[in-house]
Steps between C-alpha positions, in 0.01 A plus 500: 500500500538699179391864506332691218381858464229576243470861393252670271139465402195427714126533454161379604370260236132597469301207363222698343255214441564344846489839675803407706848645539827325579844634585730446205756640258802313365765599753266479796371158392855378460594606854204312646554181296872493564424524871258211470771305318727535802704816439540805721343775293439873493285722282607854405246728339245779542132465590229752576338602826163357395318178584671323209835586653372348826417177315851475358680592822291256702556217253877553504497498881291182510748333264802614709656698216730775629377851420761737647510685167133483409398866478143615555430839348188714460304396197340200333654155482535335160211300357494244218160411357457134420222307332500128567349292218488132591847459659687757288551862611509796267634838612258765377648815651718641777569799719860515620420724795795597719715197431698688237636727771753232581856636499810295582681695772843435647320352805314255278821409316671428835198291610493293181869421538411272791303254285612206290299619199294799383190433292309752294277522192465705184233705685721561802640838390846417636675417172748787542640339818562154351849563348624636830356205693676265261823693532471469879486121462130443565310211341190632321195329356267692266156430358507619137148358436415518128490881502862600554618808314834498312663703777390234750631216286828692508517424876566129436878526559427597862244227573565169676162340417283651227134397482290533188138421429466276196135577439583625151758228430482140383640280782645258246707767326587725793861382528621762253361781716634348820847466354499850354397658833754294694778596262419865565628452852247345739631196689175308465197577283162348584184510290158387622214374283209451741347157456789412263759522774831682496848496346835641609843543346813547708760528225559124495174313516140542393283411799129416477225458759140400426222675687373301795142387540296766671140564600481831314275769644694814402838536326580849629831508686615159379794654315616694803471188717697299245779759503513505878516121525769489232721765664481354852603156375764638264662703779506191722633247250602666174310222320287627213293182463413496871419872483264452204318225690476714815354781291246265343389384844440858615315593181268200528413588859410858410266391224282336765368824654387848406755777517876483486528379861157537657364760743173591327321825581166630378552801278319829554299558183460869588874563456524744205802315361284189456239667288478329163683193631263370769257291294 
């Protein structure tokens, strides 16, 4: 069984017009979906000592994700405010709470060394550790989304699998971007295009995967699920085509329910942080 540690961001996705909250955040979602895909996984991050922290901790426990280095500290957990229109989600605000207190200690470094791969995101706040992880021989996957800053793009030489969102790109003409990113140092570069599927470039071949038929209820978390499915298969086989297909399967499954991986909770509309977002 392959082993993966996801480190970085977490949140409660507050669906303002459904009045429900779901555990989420890119790194946390990845850990859950990689576990569902058959990997041994761990999540490393910081959550608050509030009810939202309870929701995240309980969901991770229910999914059998290891949490030895999940810190709970006094203060509020992160919230992301989401409005669902038809099946598409729009992020309309956020409160990062205590999650930005994450610091990579020597104990965390030693812990991560025991995994086959480390996954993080552009919101993970662990960029400074990535060169050292690479130097130590660790495989690393990174979600650059479509919002990566130049200093984050500069991390590509240290990345094994680089994921990009193609929401602002034309799928038919994305090869130039994929090749350029791969030539900057990443072993494999993957770009996702929602209902238009995905593409990858590994330095030799341009790989393509159409999106699979799905009963779409909510697209939130589909990208994280895709990445998890891809990485688990890629670690097992090294086959990019098979990994793209595995990612597409995971993404299609996620689109069939609300939230990134389920566990709905009614939100407390009296919470001051929800004021202005709860209608």
